[in-house]
Backbone of each chain as ProteinMPNN parsed JSONL, in Angstrom:
{"seq_chain_A": "XXXXXXXXXXXXXXXXXXXXXXXXXXXXXXXXXXXXXXXXXXXXXXXXXXXXXXXXXXXXXXXXXXXXXXXXXXXXXXXXXXXXXXXXXXXXXXXXXXXXXXXXXXXXXXXXXXXXXXXXXXXXXXXXXXXXXXXXXXXXXXXXXXXXXXXXXXXXXXXXXXX", "coords_chain_A": {"N_chain_A": [[-16.839, 27.429, 25.737], [-14.593, 24.64, 25.425], [-11.987, 22.585, 26.524], [-9.858, 20.398, 24.68], [-8.324, 17.322, 24.548], [-5.425, 16.743, 22.749], [-2.851, 16.213, 20.309], [-0.818, 18.856, 19.304], [-1.35, 20.031, 16.132], [0.361, 21.699, 14.802], [2.749, 20.873, 15.822], [3.431, 18.617, 14.388], [4.128, 19.508, 11.833], [6.254, 21.033, 12.638], [7.996, 19.167, 13.614], [9.047, 18.133, 11.286], [10.478, 20.268, 10.547], [12.442, 20.348, 12.352], [12.192, 21.72, 14.767], [11.85, 21.062, 17.351], [13.467, 19.603, 20.082], [13.601, 17.122, 22.025], [15.261, 15.541, 23.44], [18.687, 14.645, 23.911], [20.384, 15.117, 21.03], [22.285, 14.266, 18.208], [23.152, 16.254, 15.68], [23.966, 17.534, 12.462], [25.348, 20.681, 12.306], [23.286, 23.46, 11.607], [24.235, 25.859, 11.061], [23.236, 28.391, 12.044], [21.092, 29.394, 14.629], [19.143, 31.209, 14.283], [19.062, 31.823, 11.571], [18.81, 29.352, 10.064], [20.111, 26.779, 7.892], [18.704, 24.812, 5.23], [18.335, 21.332, 5.263], [19.792, 18.995, 2.951], [17.92, 16.988, 0.854], [17.828, 13.739, -0.551], [17.291, 11.325, -3.178], [17.299, 7.967, -3.72], [17.46, 5.128, -5.86], [16.338, 1.737, -5.687], [17.005, -1.709, -6.271], [14.668, -4.243, -7.332], [15.158, -6.511, -5.983], [16.175, -5.763, -3.574], [16.111, -4.97, -0.004], [14.365, -2.701, 1.367], [12.744, -0.815, 3.717], [10.42, 0.023, 6.366], [12.155, -0.402, 8.403], [14.531, 0.546, 7.58], [17.128, 2.672, 8.33], [18.95, 4.442, 7.31], [20.447, 5.773, 4.296], [21.912, 3.373, 2.12], [24.337, 1.854, 0.077], [23.942, -0.709, -0.561], [22.123, -2.826, -2.477], [21.313, -0.765, -4.057], [20.53, 0.706, -7.218], [22.599, 0.557, -10.151], [24.37, 1.903, -12.889], [24.898, 3.273, -16.166], [25.186, 6.757, -16.107], [23.99, 7.034, -13.645], [24.467, 8.155, -10.435], [25.827, 6.931, -7.413], [23.849, 7.132, -4.522], [21.995, 8.709, -5.621], [19.801, 11.378, -6.619], [19.565, 14.928, -5.898], [16.801, 16.179, -4.17], [14.424, 18.553, -5.103], [13.594, 21.11, -3.02], [11.706, 23.413, -2.259], [9.567, 24.153, -0.79], [8.565, 24.476, 2.392], [7.775, 22.185, 5.078], [4.444, 21.989, 6.371], [1.421, 22.431, 8.309], [-1.962, 21.454, 8.98], [-5.067, 21.773, 10.609], [-7.647, 19.35, 10.925], [-9.713, 18.946, 12.541], [-10.811, 19.615, 15.935], [-9.296, 17.84, 17.264], [-7.541, 16.599, 15.611], [-5.149, 16.47, 12.933], [-2.832, 17.259, 10.241], [0.559, 17.127, 9.465], [2.566, 18.008, 6.775], [4.517, 17.414, 3.732], [5.983, 17.911, 0.563], [8.241, 17.286, -2.075], [9.215, 19.958, -4.216], [9.406, 19.672, -6.905], [9.452, 17.343, -9.641], [11.187, 14.212, -9.262], [13.975, 13.385, -10.985], [15.846, 11.275, -13.075], [18.136, 11.608, -15.352], [18.945, 10.596, -18.626], [19.91, 7.847, -18.204], [21.027, 4.465, -17.842], [19.625, 1.747, -16.584], [19.67, -1.35, -16.092], [18.916, -3.511, -14.558], [16.015, -4.59, -12.904], [14.208, -2.223, -11.004], [12.34, -0.967, -8.165], [11.79, 0.895, -6.237], [12.125, 3.872, -4.261], [14.189, 5.595, -2.082], [13.812, 8.182, 0.112], [15.913, 10.436, 1.64], [17.856, 12.156, 4.191], [20.542, 13.804, 3.356], [22.182, 15.567, 4.554], [22.047, 15.12, 7.278], [23.639, 12.788, 8.127], [22.717, 10.971, 6.224], [20.195, 10.008, 6.978], [17.278, 8.005, 6.873], [14.139, 8.915, 5.417], [11.662, 8.252, 4.04], [10.101, 5.576, 2.251], [9.211, 4.603, -0.966], [7.306, 2.695, -3.178], [6.909, 1.179, -6.461], [5.741, -0.201, -9.603], [7.972, -2.56, -11.11], [10.752, -1.316, -12.981], [12.863, -0.779, -15.825], [15.429, 1.14, -17.338], [16.58, 2.41, -20.382], [19.073, 4.15, -21.804], [17.613, 6.448, -21.221], [15.115, 8.435, -19.512], [14.086, 8.525, -16.154], [11.339, 9.402, -14.32], [9.901, 10.543, -11.378], [6.929, 11.751, -10.655], [5.715, 14.222, -8.548], [3.11, 14.184, -6.061], [0.233, 16.355, -5.439], [0.738, 18.919, -3.049], [-0.903, 18.498, -0.523], [-3.124, 18.03, 2.337], [-4.143, 15.509, 2.038], [-2.809, 14.258, 0.015], [-0.077, 14.654, -0.023], [3.466, 13.892, -0.272], [4.704, 13.138, 2.07], [3.222, 12.583, 5.09], [2.297, 13.319, 8.367], [0.072, 12.33, 10.682], [-2.572, 12.984, 12.994], [-5.359, 11.427, 14.49]], "CA_chain_A": [[-15.624, 26.799, 25.225], [-14.117, 23.469, 26.151], [-10.682, 22.144, 26.133], [-9.877, 19.093, 24.06], [-7.019, 16.691, 24.535], [-4.932, 16.396, 21.427], [-1.524, 16.651, 19.97], [-0.859, 20.05, 18.499], [-1.037, 19.755, 14.73], [1.581, 22.448, 14.408], [3.92, 20.074, 16.237], [3.737, 17.674, 13.308], [4.918, 20.226, 10.832], [7.474, 21.528, 13.273], [8.936, 18.023, 13.699], [9.765, 18.018, 10.032], [11.347, 21.404, 10.483], [13.491, 20.223, 13.347], [12.058, 22.805, 15.706], [11.773, 20.531, 18.694], [14.568, 18.669, 20.433], [13.142, 16.704, 23.329], [16.315, 14.755, 24.026], [20.001, 14.953, 23.358], [20.454, 14.612, 19.647], [23.502, 14.656, 17.441], [22.803, 16.644, 14.339], [24.935, 18.385, 11.787], [24.98, 22.088, 12.566], [22.615, 24.146, 10.556], [24.936, 27.139, 10.9], [22.758, 29.447, 12.891], [19.769, 29.089, 15.178], [18.187, 32.233, 13.806], [18.997, 31.728, 10.116], [19.305, 27.988, 9.77], [20.074, 26.28, 6.519], [17.8, 23.676, 4.988], [19.045, 20.104, 4.969], [19.649, 18.485, 1.6], [17.207, 15.71, 0.775], [18.138, 13.074, -1.756], [16.432, 10.221, -3.545], [18.086, 6.861, -4.282], [16.65, 4.031, -6.376], [16.76, 0.417, -5.243], [16.627, -2.881, -7.079], [13.494, -4.981, -6.863], [15.666, -7.576, -5.112], [16.695, -5.172, -2.325], [15.204, -4.93, 1.134], [14.279, -1.328, 1.915], [11.413, -0.74, 4.284], [10.293, 0.881, 7.525], [13.29, -0.663, 9.3], [15.691, 1.179, 7.033], [17.415, 3.863, 9.105], [19.778, 5.39, 6.584], [20.84, 5.35, 2.936], [23.023, 2.452, 1.976], [24.549, 1.499, -1.328], [23.566, -2.111, -0.742], [20.848, -2.98, -3.184], [21.018, 0.384, -4.889], [20.724, 0.507, -8.666], [23.838, 1.077, -10.726], [24.325, 1.921, -14.31], [25.409, 4.464, -16.855], [24.488, 8.007, -15.811], [23.431, 7.062, -12.31], [25.488, 8.351, -9.372], [25.458, 6.344, -6.159], [23.257, 8.136, -3.649], [20.81, 9.235, -6.307], [19.757, 12.817, -6.996], [19.044, 15.847, -4.884], [15.362, 16.496, -4.274], [14.117, 19.972, -5.063], [12.813, 21.33, -1.794], [11.486, 24.846, -2.134], [8.368, 24.402, -0.007], [8.777, 23.915, 3.728], [6.679, 21.429, 5.668], [3.442, 22.815, 7.008], [0.406, 21.635, 8.99], [-3.353, 21.935, 8.923], [-6.013, 21.047, 11.445], [-8.866, 18.849, 10.284], [-10.752, 19.042, 13.59], [-10.202, 20.093, 17.176], [-8.432, 16.805, 17.85], [-6.736, 15.928, 14.599], [-4.585, 17.307, 11.879], [-1.796, 16.632, 9.418], [1.743, 17.833, 9.029], [2.862, 17.406, 5.455], [5.601, 17.984, 2.914], [6.192, 17.291, -0.769], [9.236, 17.964, -2.883], [8.568, 20.985, -5.064], [9.567, 19.331, -8.345], [9.613, 15.916, -9.937], [12.5, 13.606, -9.072], [14.288, 12.982, -12.357], [17.139, 10.689, -13.375], [18.193, 11.952, -16.791], [19.857, 9.866, -19.482], [20.506, 6.771, -17.45], [20.733, 3.092, -18.235], [19.463, 0.942, -15.403], [19.223, -2.592, -16.744], [18.303, -4.46, -13.57], [14.734, -4.04, -12.461], [14.123, -1.514, -9.714], [10.916, -0.702, -7.866], [11.714, 1.566, -4.965], [12.952, 5.05, -4.065], [14.404, 5.996, -0.687], [14.036, 9.595, 0.352], [16.724, 10.512, 2.842], [18.461, 13.442, 4.551], [21.983, 13.617, 3.129], [22.907, 16.469, 5.461], [22.039, 14.508, 8.616], [24.17, 11.422, 8.099], [21.945, 10.128, 5.313], [19.093, 9.373, 7.721], [16.136, 7.695, 6.048], [12.885, 9.621, 5.644], [10.52, 7.477, 3.622], [10.297, 4.593, 1.204], [8.026, 4.574, -1.85], [7.464, 1.613, -4.17], [6.134, 1.251, -7.697], [5.997, -1.348, -10.39], [9.381, -2.671, -11.55], [11.129, -0.593, -14.181], [14.238, -0.657, -16.301], [15.591, 2.335, -18.206], [17.66, 2.244, -21.379], [19.431, 5.439, -22.429], [16.39, 7.25, -21.121], [14.882, 9.247, -18.316], [13.126, 8.043, -15.209], [10.763, 10.546, -13.602], [8.878, 10.34, -10.361], [6.126, 12.966, -10.531], [5.248, 14.403, -7.187], [1.689, 14.466, -5.877], [-0.039, 17.684, -4.952], [1.148, 19.056, -1.642], [-2.118, 18.763, 0.281], [-3.237, 17.181, 3.542], [-4.537, 14.137, 1.695], [-2.023, 13.666, -1.104], [1.358, 14.988, 0.064], [4.329, 12.731, -0.276], [5.0, 12.756, 3.46], [2.173, 13.097, 5.969], [2.256, 12.856, 9.758], [-1.292, 12.637, 10.996], [-3.258, 12.508, 14.188], [-6.753, 11.071, 14.132]], "C_chain_A": [[-15.279, 25.58, 26.053], [-12.719, 23.135, 25.657], [-10.73, 20.733, 25.594], [-8.461, 18.518, 24.014], [-6.567, 16.362, 23.141], [-3.47, 16.77, 21.307], [-1.618, 17.867, 19.066], [-0.48, 19.726, 17.057], [0.198, 20.497, 14.255], [2.855, 21.692, 14.783], [4.367, 19.138, 15.132], [4.565, 18.33, 12.245], [6.264, 20.67, 11.377], [8.499, 20.402, 13.455], [9.765, 17.968, 12.41], [10.698, 19.239, 9.787], [12.467, 21.398, 11.511], [13.403, 21.299, 14.437], [11.864, 22.382, 17.122], [12.902, 19.571, 18.914], [14.265, 18.235, 21.878], [14.144, 15.745, 24.028], [17.633, 15.189, 23.414], [20.127, 14.303, 22.0], [21.704, 15.122, 18.974], [23.067, 14.996, 16.044], [23.93, 17.488, 13.759], [24.455, 19.831, 11.917], [24.31, 22.698, 11.355], [23.097, 25.588, 10.452], [24.515, 28.21, 11.893], [21.362, 29.07, 13.399], [18.722, 30.029, 14.664], [18.056, 32.254, 12.304], [19.521, 30.393, 9.709], [19.26, 27.645, 8.296], [19.123, 25.105, 6.445], [18.665, 22.434, 4.65], [18.802, 19.705, 3.479], [18.985, 17.114, 1.621], [17.55, 15.093, -0.572], [17.232, 11.864, -1.976], [17.249, 9.154, -4.29], [17.151, 5.742, -4.712], [17.209, 2.688, -5.931], [16.21, -0.685, -6.108], [15.397, -3.588, -6.461], [13.913, -6.103, -5.889], [16.141, -7.058, -3.769], [15.662, -5.263, -1.179], [15.286, -3.518, 1.78], [12.897, -1.17, 2.442], [11.427, 0.146, 5.526], [11.457, 0.698, 8.507], [14.564, 0.01, 8.782], [15.96, 2.502, 7.753], [18.232, 4.91, 8.382], [20.032, 4.874, 5.187], [21.988, 4.386, 3.015], [23.136, 2.095, 0.495], [24.183, 0.042, -1.598], [22.16, -2.2, -1.36], [20.475, -1.79, -4.073], [21.255, 0.08, -6.359], [22.112, 1.023, -9.035], [23.731, 1.008, -12.237], [24.822, 3.222, -14.879], [24.549, 5.69, -16.517], [23.912, 8.137, -14.427], [24.548, 7.177, -11.315], [24.953, 7.737, -8.075], [24.969, 7.41, -5.2], [22.058, 8.82, -4.298], [20.931, 10.749, -6.583], [19.211, 13.643, -5.838], [17.589, 16.211, -5.199], [15.186, 18.005, -4.19], [13.151, 20.252, -3.926], [12.64, 22.8, -1.533], [10.299, 25.195, -1.235], [8.54, 23.713, 1.348], [7.563, 23.123, 4.194], [5.695, 22.396, 6.336], [2.41, 21.882, 7.678], [-0.948, 22.285, 8.944], [-4.207, 21.088, 9.842], [-7.216, 20.56, 10.61], [-10.046, 18.852, 11.278], [-10.073, 19.578, 14.836], [-9.292, 19.076, 17.774], [-7.478, 16.194, 16.852], [-6.183, 16.908, 13.567], [-3.437, 16.615, 11.207], [-0.643, 17.619, 9.255], [2.194, 17.205, 7.731], [3.915, 18.14, 4.657], [5.666, 17.21, 1.6], [7.338, 18.015, -1.441], [8.565, 18.87, -3.915], [8.775, 20.731, -6.535], [9.68, 17.823, -8.457], [11.039, 15.491, -9.623], [12.879, 12.975, -10.4], [15.732, 12.451, -12.455], [17.272, 10.746, -14.892], [19.291, 11.157, -17.473], [20.645, 8.819, -18.682], [20.217, 5.437, -18.144], [20.734, 2.242, -16.981], [18.811, -0.384, -15.856], [18.606, -3.593, -15.849], [17.081, -3.812, -12.99], [14.808, -3.388, -11.087], [12.68, -1.124, -9.456], [10.748, 0.145, -6.6], [12.587, 2.83, -4.958], [12.993, 5.338, -2.569], [14.642, 7.468, -0.627], [14.786, 9.705, 1.655], [17.411, 11.876, 2.979], [19.983, 13.3, 4.442], [22.799, 14.516, 4.05], [23.074, 15.834, 6.837], [22.418, 13.043, 8.529], [23.368, 10.463, 7.289], [20.769, 9.381, 5.993], [17.904, 9.229, 6.791], [14.91, 8.542, 6.436], [11.693, 8.751, 5.275], [10.894, 6.612, 2.453], [9.05, 4.565, 0.335], [8.279, 3.518, -2.955], [6.539, 1.813, -5.352], [6.428, -0.01, -8.483], [7.422, -1.372, -10.949], [9.61, -1.985, -12.885], [12.561, -0.908, -14.572], [14.268, 0.569, -17.209], [16.778, 2.089, -19.144], [17.891, 3.551, -22.084], [18.259, 6.413, -22.34], [16.311, 7.957, -19.773], [13.825, 8.557, -17.441], [12.654, 9.209, -14.353], [9.752, 10.046, -12.599], [8.139, 11.71, -10.178], [5.539, 13.059, -9.153], [3.76, 14.658, -7.121], [1.497, 15.913, -5.453], [0.238, 17.775, -3.449], [-0.044, 19.467, -0.803], [-2.154, 17.81, 1.473], [-3.563, 15.761, 3.208], [-3.684, 13.486, 0.65], [-0.525, 13.888, -0.983], [2.217, 13.738, 0.123], [4.604, 12.217, 1.133], [3.953, 13.41, 4.349], [2.27, 12.469, 7.375], [0.888, 13.289, 10.287], [-1.684, 12.195, 12.405], [-4.733, 12.324, 13.813], [-7.672, 11.245, 15.332]], "O_chain_A": [[-15.626, 25.492, 27.231], [-12.358, 23.389, 24.508], [-11.574, 19.944, 26.017], [-7.532, 19.147, 23.508], [-7.321, 15.726, 22.404], [-2.934, 17.542, 22.103], [-2.435, 17.887, 18.145], [0.603, 19.199, 16.803], [0.97, 20.006, 13.432], [3.898, 21.85, 14.148], [5.563, 18.897, 14.964], [5.578, 17.789, 11.802], [7.272, 20.679, 10.671], [9.707, 20.641, 13.451], [10.982, 17.787, 12.429], [11.576, 19.207, 8.925], [13.314, 22.29, 11.551], [14.426, 21.734, 14.966], [11.727, 23.219, 18.014], [13.255, 18.802, 18.02], [14.641, 18.92, 22.83], [13.852, 15.218, 25.101], [17.666, 16.012, 22.499], [19.991, 13.088, 21.854], [22.116, 16.268, 19.16], [22.652, 14.114, 15.292], [24.733, 18.074, 14.486], [23.291, 20.14, 11.662], [24.724, 22.473, 10.217], [22.446, 26.429, 9.833], [25.359, 28.86, 12.509], [20.56, 28.493, 12.665], [17.54, 29.688, 14.613], [17.016, 32.671, 11.796], [20.571, 30.3, 9.073], [18.442, 28.182, 7.55], [18.782, 24.489, 7.455], [19.598, 22.51, 3.851], [17.781, 20.03, 2.872], [19.431, 16.202, 2.317], [17.572, 15.774, -1.598], [16.505, 11.441, -1.077], [17.813, 9.416, -5.352], [16.174, 5.438, -4.027], [18.424, 2.526, -5.813], [15.09, -0.604, -6.614], [15.146, -3.526, -5.257], [13.109, -6.571, -5.083], [16.481, -7.857, -2.896], [14.497, -5.595, -1.396], [16.152, -3.225, 2.605], [11.935, -1.367, 1.699], [12.352, 0.935, 5.711], [11.703, 1.563, 9.347], [15.574, 0.035, 9.486], [15.087, 3.37, 7.778], [18.237, 6.085, 8.747], [19.859, 3.686, 4.912], [22.902, 4.525, 3.827], [22.141, 2.047, -0.228], [24.126, -0.381, -2.753], [21.175, -1.706, -0.811], [19.45, -1.81, -4.754], [22.114, -0.737, -6.69], [22.709, 1.822, -8.314], [23.062, 0.13, -12.782], [25.128, 4.16, -14.144], [23.324, 5.647, -16.634], [23.406, 9.194, -14.051], [25.487, 6.381, -11.341], [23.811, 7.971, -7.681], [25.587, 8.466, -5.069], [21.223, 9.424, -3.624], [22.024, 11.289, -6.75], [18.516, 13.152, -4.948], [17.225, 16.504, -6.338], [15.74, 18.653, -3.302], [12.047, 19.71, -3.873], [13.331, 23.38, -0.695], [10.047, 26.365, -0.949], [8.647, 22.489, 1.415], [6.445, 23.373, 3.743], [6.072, 23.472, 6.799], [2.544, 20.661, 7.601], [-1.07, 23.508, 8.879], [-4.101, 19.862, 9.866], [-7.715, 21.259, 9.729], [-11.21, 18.771, 10.886], [-8.9, 19.95, 14.802], [-8.563, 19.391, 18.716], [-6.671, 15.34, 17.222], [-6.696, 18.011, 13.376], [-3.096, 15.489, 11.568], [-0.849, 18.793, 8.946], [2.201, 15.981, 7.607], [4.174, 19.324, 4.871], [5.43, 16.002, 1.559], [7.406, 19.243, -1.384], [7.48, 18.57, -4.414], [8.336, 21.541, -7.351], [9.967, 17.128, -7.482], [11.975, 16.287, -9.702], [12.159, 12.106, -10.891], [16.684, 13.079, -11.992], [16.596, 10.014, -15.616], [20.412, 11.053, -16.974], [21.862, 8.908, -18.518], [19.276, 5.319, -18.929], [21.789, 2.048, -16.378], [17.591, -0.499, -15.977], [17.847, -4.451, -16.3], [17.094, -2.636, -12.627], [15.39, -3.929, -10.146], [11.89, -0.967, -10.387], [9.693, 0.117, -5.967], [13.653, 2.856, -5.573], [11.968, 5.325, -1.887], [15.579, 7.97, -1.247], [14.365, 9.145, 2.667], [17.527, 12.635, 2.017], [20.627, 12.743, 5.33], [23.976, 14.253, 4.295], [24.112, 15.988, 7.481], [21.609, 12.163, 8.825], [23.319, 9.272, 7.597], [20.419, 8.265, 5.607], [17.55, 10.139, 6.04], [14.682, 8.839, 7.608], [10.807, 8.532, 6.101], [11.871, 6.871, 1.75], [7.938, 4.507, 0.859], [9.347, 3.484, -3.567], [5.529, 2.513, -5.269], [7.274, -0.808, -8.08], [8.004, -0.323, -11.227], [8.783, -2.059, -13.793], [13.376, -1.267, -13.723], [13.248, 0.971, -17.769], [17.835, 1.619, -18.724], [17.052, 4.022, -22.853], [17.964, 7.121, -23.302], [17.282, 8.058, -19.023], [12.808, 8.073, -17.938], [13.456, 9.914, -13.741], [8.871, 9.246, -12.913], [8.685, 12.662, -9.621], [4.943, 12.11, -8.645], [3.197, 15.28, -8.021], [2.461, 16.615, -5.145], [0.001, 16.832, -2.694], [-0.184, 20.629, -0.42], [-1.325, 16.908, 1.595], [-3.292, 14.868, 4.01], [-3.807, 12.285, 0.408], [0.232, 13.346, -1.788], [1.757, 12.666, 0.517], [4.72, 11.012, 1.355], [3.811, 14.633, 4.364], [2.316, 11.248, 7.526], [0.585, 14.481, 10.331], [-1.202, 11.19, 12.927], [-5.256, 12.997, 12.925], [-8.874, 10.997, 15.23]]}, "seq_chain_B": "XXXXXXXXXXXXXXXXXXXXXXXXXXXXXXXXXXXXXXXXXXXXXXXXXXXXXXXXXXXXXXX", "coords_chain_B": {"N_chain_B": [[11.77, 13.91, -34.462], [14.509, 13.912, -32.235], [15.988, 11.184, -30.644], [17.564, 9.966, -27.746], [19.65, 7.243, -27.746], [21.023, 3.917, -27.252], [22.71, 3.75, -29.332], [23.524, 6.221, -29.861], [22.364, 9.617, -30.644], [19.332, 9.569, -32.432], [17.065, 9.918, -35.182], [13.605, 9.682, -34.678], [12.144, 8.611, -36.726], [13.56, 6.533, -37.714], [13.189, 4.509, -36.022], [11.35, 1.961, -34.201], [8.527, 2.601, -32.347], [7.259, 1.95, -29.15], [4.699, 2.097, -26.732], [3.305, 2.376, -23.438], [1.065, 2.041, -20.598], [0.59, 1.943, -17.062], [-1.903, 1.681, -14.814], [-3.045, 1.704, -11.753], [-4.136, 1.172, -8.341], [-1.962, 2.1, -6.95], [-0.229, 3.52, -8.587], [0.33, 5.668, -11.47], [1.657, 5.072, -14.445], [3.639, 5.821, -17.242], [5.304, 4.615, -20.132], [7.847, 4.597, -22.604], [9.281, 3.073, -25.406], [11.92, 2.648, -27.737], [12.868, 0.843, -30.529], [15.373, -0.786, -32.507], [16.022, -2.659, -35.241], [15.131, -4.94, -33.873], [16.274, -4.643, -31.385], [16.263, -3.216, -28.191], [16.72, 0.139, -27.763], [16.184, 2.447, -26.448], [14.567, 3.367, -23.484], [12.221, 4.962, -21.515], [10.603, 6.004, -18.463], [7.832, 7.209, -16.622], [6.648, 7.847, -13.516], [3.85, 8.332, -11.501], [3.04, 8.434, -8.295], [0.251, 7.248, -6.441], [-0.62, 6.446, -3.971], [0.284, 7.408, -0.933], [2.327, 6.75, 1.863], [0.926, 7.147, 5.094], [1.977, 8.457, 8.043], [0.637, 7.888, 10.773], [-1.648, 8.344, 13.617], [-0.858, 9.488, 15.959], [-1.059, 10.087, 19.458], [-2.247, 11.574, 22.501], [-1.729, 11.121, 25.989], [-4.11, 10.464, 28.561], [-4.466, 11.865, 31.836]], "CA_chain_B": [[12.27, 14.148, -33.079], [15.75, 13.204, -31.941], [15.878, 10.33, -29.463], [18.825, 9.453, -27.221], [19.592, 5.785, -27.729], [22.304, 3.252, -26.986], [23.49, 3.898, -30.573], [23.66, 7.664, -30.082], [21.13, 10.324, -30.982], [18.758, 9.092, -33.692], [15.744, 10.448, -35.509], [12.607, 8.666, -34.329], [11.63, 8.001, -37.962], [14.379, 5.34, -37.971], [12.984, 3.579, -34.903], [10.002, 1.482, -33.916], [8.112, 3.139, -31.071], [6.246, 1.22, -28.382], [4.312, 2.851, -25.544], [2.361, 1.672, -22.591], [0.714, 2.683, -19.329], [0.159, 1.133, -15.947], [-2.785, 2.469, -14.023], [-3.653, 0.935, -10.674], [-4.38, 1.933, -7.093], [-0.736, 2.602, -6.41], [0.55, 4.409, -9.459], [0.009, 5.84, -12.894], [2.98, 5.032, -15.079], [3.714, 5.745, -18.696], [6.651, 4.28, -20.578], [8.052, 4.616, -24.065], [10.481, 2.339, -25.854], [12.318, 2.701, -29.159], [13.577, -0.388, -30.967], [16.062, -0.742, -33.798], [16.406, -3.977, -35.71], [14.824, -5.928, -32.86], [16.981, -4.406, -30.132], [15.799, -2.034, -27.409], [17.78, 1.169, -27.755], [15.785, 3.541, -25.555], [13.372, 3.168, -22.662], [12.024, 5.933, -20.417], [9.381, 5.773, -17.702], [7.41, 8.314, -15.763], [5.765, 7.261, -12.508], [3.161, 9.191, -10.567], [2.517, 7.612, -7.191], [-1.074, 7.653, -6.018], [-0.899, 6.07, -2.597], [1.416, 7.75, -0.124], [2.211, 6.264, 3.239], [0.641, 8.157, 6.12], [2.527, 8.09, 9.329], [-0.457, 8.503, 11.577], [-2.086, 7.748, 14.845], [-0.292, 10.144, 17.147], [-2.057, 10.256, 20.496], [-1.771, 12.077, 23.773], [-2.247, 10.307, 27.061], [-4.921, 11.088, 29.589], [-3.938, 11.702, 33.182]], "C_chain_B": [[13.541, 13.316, -32.845], [15.589, 12.415, -30.603], [17.271, 9.84, -29.047], [18.707, 7.935, -27.165], [20.978, 5.221, -27.4], [23.239, 3.351, -28.183], [23.821, 5.349, -30.843], [22.338, 8.298, -30.4], [20.626, 9.878, -32.356], [17.431, 9.765, -33.926], [14.718, 9.336, -35.276], [12.006, 7.998, -35.557], [12.382, 6.692, -38.303], [14.054, 4.221, -37.0], [11.546, 3.132, -34.8], [9.657, 1.916, -32.492], [7.058, 2.275, -30.404], [5.96, 2.031, -27.101], [3.368, 2.033, -24.701], [2.08, 2.452, -21.299], [0.387, 1.594, -18.305], [-0.672, 2.045, -15.041], [-3.443, 1.602, -13.005], [-3.803, 1.796, -9.432], [-3.124, 2.66, -6.607], [-0.039, 3.636, -7.258], [-0.088, 4.583, -10.83], [1.364, 6.006, -13.576], [2.835, 5.041, -16.579], [5.161, 5.392, -19.079], [6.681, 4.314, -22.109], [9.364, 3.876, -24.379], [10.71, 2.627, -27.319], [13.175, 1.508, -29.47], [14.199, -0.165, -32.325], [16.517, -2.137, -34.127], [16.233, -5.019, -34.599], [15.519, -5.733, -31.538], [16.405, -3.146, -29.474], [16.939, -1.051, -27.304], [17.423, 2.381, -26.87], [14.549, 3.076, -24.757], [13.326, 4.232, -21.572], [10.72, 5.597, -19.738], [9.114, 6.958, -16.794], [6.331, 7.769, -14.807], [5.158, 8.387, -11.668], [2.534, 8.301, -9.466], [1.151, 8.161, -6.718], [-1.296, 7.46, -4.506], [0.337, 6.338, -1.744], [1.237, 7.15, 1.28], [1.871, 7.407, 4.181], [1.174, 7.659, 7.437], [1.604, 8.678, 10.407], [-0.703, 7.784, 12.905], [-1.484, 8.362, 16.098], [-1.345, 10.395, 18.191], [-1.41, 10.948, 21.731], [-2.423, 11.246, 24.877], [-3.103, 11.119, 28.008], [-4.263, 10.897, 30.955], [-4.888, 10.832, 33.986]], "O_chain_B": [[13.606, 12.148, -33.228], [15.115, 12.946, -29.598], [18.05, 9.365, -29.874], [17.754, 7.407, -26.591], [21.96, 5.955, -27.29], [24.431, 3.068, -28.065], [24.335, 5.688, -31.909], [21.307, 7.627, -30.429], [21.39, 9.817, -33.319], [16.743, 10.143, -32.977], [14.951, 8.183, -35.64], [11.416, 6.924, -35.443], [11.896, 5.866, -39.076], [14.574, 3.112, -37.128], [10.632, 3.823, -35.248], [10.399, 1.635, -31.551], [6.066, 1.908, -31.034], [6.874, 2.573, -26.479], [2.713, 1.111, -25.188], [2.787, 3.404, -20.969], [-0.032, 0.488, -18.648], [-0.179, 3.067, -14.563], [-4.329, 0.82, -13.349], [-3.615, 3.012, -9.481], [-3.207, 3.693, -5.943], [0.652, 4.518, -6.747], [-0.908, 3.783, -11.279], [2.105, 6.954, -13.314], [1.988, 4.336, -17.127], [6.111, 5.823, -18.425], [5.677, 4.091, -22.785], [10.384, 4.042, -23.71], [9.751, 2.832, -28.063], [14.115, 1.203, -28.736], [13.654, 0.535, -33.178], [17.3, -2.737, -33.39], [17.094, -5.879, -34.412], [15.38, -6.568, -30.644], [16.107, -2.154, -30.14], [18.012, -1.388, -26.805], [18.273, 3.226, -26.59], [13.624, 2.476, -25.304], [14.274, 4.385, -20.801], [9.834, 4.987, -20.336], [10.024, 7.608, -16.279], [5.271, 7.304, -15.226], [5.865, 9.274, -11.191], [1.613, 7.525, -9.723], [0.948, 9.371, -6.618], [-2.044, 8.198, -3.865], [1.319, 5.599, -1.813], [0.123, 7.065, 1.797], [2.441, 8.494, 4.089], [0.848, 6.558, 7.881], [1.784, 9.804, 10.871], [-0.066, 6.787, 13.246], [-1.599, 7.795, 17.185], [-2.432, 10.871, 17.862], [-0.198, 10.892, 21.939], [-3.531, 10.735, 24.713], [-2.858, 12.304, 28.232], [-3.589, 9.896, 31.198], [-4.635, 10.563, 35.16]]}, "name": "protein", "num_of_chains": 2, "seq": "XXXXXXXXXXXXXXXXXXXXXXXXXXXXXXXXXXXXXXXXXXXXXXXXXXXXXXXXXXXXXXXXXXXXXXXXXXXXXXXXXXXXXXXXXXXXXXXXXXXXXXXXXXXXXXXXXXXXXXXXXXXXXXXXXXXXXXXXXXXXXXXXXXXXXXXXXXXXXXXXXXXXXXXXXXXXXXXXXXXXXXXXXXXXXXXXXXXXXXXXXXXXXXXXXXXXXXXXXXXXXXXXXX"}
């Protein structure tokens, strides 16, 4: 046997579960350390003219779409499957998570082109999680659906990887 | 089939239907539009993202 330097893959999944706190952090209480609640994740749409990217730290209404049937802040993401992690080798692995259902905006009218969804943690001061872009869309008295990928190490919506 | 439109619920037989897809490296998108007398009265879109960002490259330091 030999030891191999690497980051523990389980750490990646545990980061998404908030199981490590390596510094003083201000978080909204999850009620109990032994029976914690799950944070609420939301998804907000942004205009093609907005600037939402890796520098975005939290949800903001600036640049967000508006229109009939759309509530500022977007919709709650269905999150029935906790983050997990899988090793791909002795030195690498992936922590990953995917919402457990499509993100759907039902019967909305969004007349100005939008091309981006911000996934954020509404429980923890609306902290940003990830940004996903697509071709510009408008919706007229209709439904906009973002179908989630399969929750695997190579396709999950959110993947933290070591190589 | 009843379609929700800007004019209220309508039977699709009264409307002109247009459909399309976008299929590229980043997404697979389908959209459907219904038109009435030259005006767009319904548009829905369904996007499946193909290319997810990977937040990778975590390393540990050697002593």
